[in-house]
N, C-alpha and C positions, 0 to 999 in steps of 0.2 A: 218752892223755896222752903218747904218743910224738910226735915232731915230724914230721908229715906235710907241713905247710905251712911253708916257710922264710920267716922275716921278717927284714928288714934293720933296721939302726938307724934308717934314714929312715922305714920303715914304722911302727915303734913310736913314733918322735918325732911323726909326723903324728897318730897317735891321741892321744898325751899332750897335744897342743896343745888338745884339747877339754876338758881337765881343768885343775884348779889343783893339780897334784901335782909341780910342779917340772920340771926338765929331765932327760933320760935320761942316766944314768951308765953302765949296762951292762945287757945282757940275755943270758940263757942258756937254751937248751932243756932241758926236763925229760924224762928218759928213762923214768921210772917210769910204769906203766900202758900201755894199748894202744889206746884209742879216739879221744881228742882230741889236739889240739896244745896244749901248755902251755909257757909261758916264765916264768922268774923275771925280773922287771923291777925294777931299782934306779934310783931317781931321786934328785934332790937333796933330796927331802922324805920318802923312805921306801922300803919294799920291797913289791912287789905281785906278783900272779900274773895273767898274761894267758892266757885260754883261747879257742881257736878250735874251734868245734864242727864236726867233720868229717862227721857223719852226721845231724844234727838241723836241721830248718828253724827259722826264727825263732819261729814260733808254738809249737813244742814247747819251745824254750828258755824262752820266757816262762812256760810251764806249770810246769816243774820248778824254775826259778829263783824262781818265786813261792813254792814251798815253802821254799826257803832263806831268803827274806825273812820268811816267817811264823815259822819257827823262831828266826831271829835276834831277832825282836820279843819272843820268850818267853825270851830269855836264853841260848839254846843257842849254842855256839861252832861256827858253820858259815860257809863262805865265801859272802858275799853281795856282789853287784856294787855298785860305787861309781857314783854319779850323776856325770855330767859337768856342766859349768857351765850347760847348758841343761836339766838334770834328766833326761837320758836315760842309761840304763844298758846298753842293748843296742845294739851297734854292728856294723859289717861290715868285715872285713878279707879281702882276697883272695877275695871272694865268699862268705865264711863268716860266720855269726853269731859275735860276739866279746864277751866281758865282761872287765872288769878288777876284781880283788878285792884287798883288803888281804891281805898274807901273814900267816898266823896263826902264833902262837908254838908251839913244841914240836918234838919230834923223832919220826921214825918208829921203831918197834920192829921189829927184824928177826927176833927169835925170841921171840914172846909167851909169857909164863909165866902161871901161874894167877892172879896178881894183876892182870895186864893183862886177862885174859879176864873176871874178875869185874867190873872197872871198865868195860869196853866193853859188857858185858851190861847193866849199870845204865844207861849212857848211851844204849844203843839203846832200852831201855824208855822212858826219858824222851823220846826223840825220838818214839816211837810215840804216847805220850800227848799230847805237845805238838802233834802234827799232827792229833789226832782231831777238832778242830773246823774243819778246813779241808776243803772238798769234794775228794774223790779223783776229779779230773776227767782223770786221765791213765791210760790202759790200759797194762799191761805188754806191750810188744811182743815179749817173749821168754818168755811163759808157755805154757800148754798148747797152744794152737793153733799157736804157732810151733814147739814141739817136734815136733808131729805133721807139720807141713808141711815143715820143713827137714830132719828126721831122715833120711828116705829119700834125699834129694838128697845130703846129706853122707856117707851110707853108702858112696858110690862111692869115697871116699878111704880106706876101711877094709879090713882083711883080712876073710876069711870069718868067722873066729871073732868078730871085733869087730862085724861086721854082725849076727850072731846075738845077741850081747849087747845091742846097741842096740835091735833089734826087740823082744826080750823085755821090756826095761825100758819101752819105749814102751807096750807092751800092758799091762803091770802098772800104770803110772801112769794111763793113760786109764781103766782099769777101776776105779780108786779116785777118780774125779773127784768123786763125791758126798761123799766123806770130806774132800777138799780144800775143797769149797764150804762145808762145815759149820764150818770153822775161822774164828776172828775175822779180819776183814779191815780194812784201812785203808791209810794211806800207809806204804810200806816204802822203805828205802834201796836195797835190791836189789843192792848191790855192795860191801858193807862188808868188804873184805879188809884185812889189817893195814897195807897201804901207803896206805890211805885214812883213817887216823887219826893224830893227833899226840898224844904224851904229854909231860907235864911231867917235870922231874927227880925230882919226888916220886912219880911213877908214876900220876898222875891223867890222865884224858882231857883233853887241851888243845883238841882240835878233831876234828870228824868232817868229812871232805872228800868231794868228788866225789858230789854228789847227782844226777848227770846220768842215772842209771838209776832214779831215784825214780818210783814209780807205785803204783797200787792193787794190793794183793796180800795174801796170808796173812801175818799178823805172825810166825807161827812160822817161815815160810820165811826171813824175814830173819835169825832166830836161827840157822837151819841153815846159811845161807851163811857166817856168822861161824864156826860150829863146824867146818865143813869146811876152813877156811883157818887160823884162829888156833889151833885145839885139836889138830891132828894134824900128822904129818910128810907129806912129799910122796907117801908110799905109803898114806896114810889111817889110819895107826896112831895111836891117841889118845895124847897126851902126858899124863903123870900129873897128875891133878887138874884139868885145864884145862876139860873139858866141865862137870864139876860146878860149877866156879867160875863159868863163863859163865852157866849156868842159874840159879845162886843169885843172881848179880848182877842178872840180869834180873827174877827173881821178887821181889827186894827192892823193886822199884818196881811191877811189874805181874805178879801171879800168873797162871800158866797155868790154863786150864779143863780139864775132863776130855777134851774132844775133842783138845785140843793135846797132852796127855800121851799119849793113845793113838796119835796120829799122828806122833810124833817120828821114828821110823825111816823112815816113808813120805816125810816131808818132807826128811829128810837125803838120801835117794836122789834125790828130785826135784831138789834143789839141786845135787847132783853131776852129774846128767844134764844140767841146763841149762848148766853151765859146761863140760862136755865138748863139747857141741854148739857153744856160742858160741866156744870156742877153735878148734874145727875150722873154723868159718866165718871167724874172724879170720885164721887161718893161710892160708886160701885167698885172702882178700882182700889180705893183705900180700904174697903171692907175685905177685899181679897188679899191685899198686901199692905198692912198698916205700917206706916213709918214710925221711927223712934219718936218723932215729935210732929206727926202729921196733923196739920191744921184742918179742921172740919169747917166747911162753909156751907150754909144752908141753901140748897137749890130752890126752895120755896120763896126765898127773897126775890128772885128774878121772875118767878111765876107771878107773884103779886105785882111786881113792877110792870110786867107785860099786861096784866089785866087792866091796870090804871091807864097805860098808854093806849090800849084798845078802846077805852071809854072816851078818849079825847078826840075822836073822829068828828 
């Protein structure tokens, strides 16, 4: 969501000409996030978010945006693309797939507390159940096989001790593959960090954003991604009451089975490993092609979280 592709007022006005959304008043790049280019777009008829997909071809965009449309049809507050006057929602700008969505109401929470964790847990379970009747036709490109293939390559950027940690965790995770496969699977958000949700003034979840990593996966993994971001500090230390609130909120809608309860620490470790690796890769890519407003996120944050989760055995 950093600005990798710069757009002028003329670029955006030419896109808006395909819609009945009024004329451009202003546009501003969004710095939060790290993967795609996003702009706030204000027109004479409202506020919108324009997204350019930096790493996904059009066919992939159609797959995960199909999930957003499905969830929206079930009443969930998620960003779904607006059709233009000819009924098209997927466009191209500067050679990249692009969509325009209504800007959803609510504010980001910068320091989630137990109440926020309970409510996002409940909302995530609702998302899982709402997506259950939609075929999971998108494979997670950053799951097991990706960890194993990219880990040794990214290890070149690490110290000797960090390389040892990474190799040991990859061995542990791959040795527990059958336990992962036994977990309930379905559509997962895959990236539900606290900057990917909006909250109302009353503390309710106003919207879940950024479904661009949505794919087939273990439902418990989705909860672990939330826990490793919402419920702890940057060193992985749990905040009082937050994990219990997250799990209680989720189970108020969809109770965990025995395999999920037994696999909680395994999946917490896997979620920490995944984002350690993906941040290492993003850092390398950003060094090669810095964006206009590229947001740098520290890979070591998730290395520290992994170390803490490993100590909880």
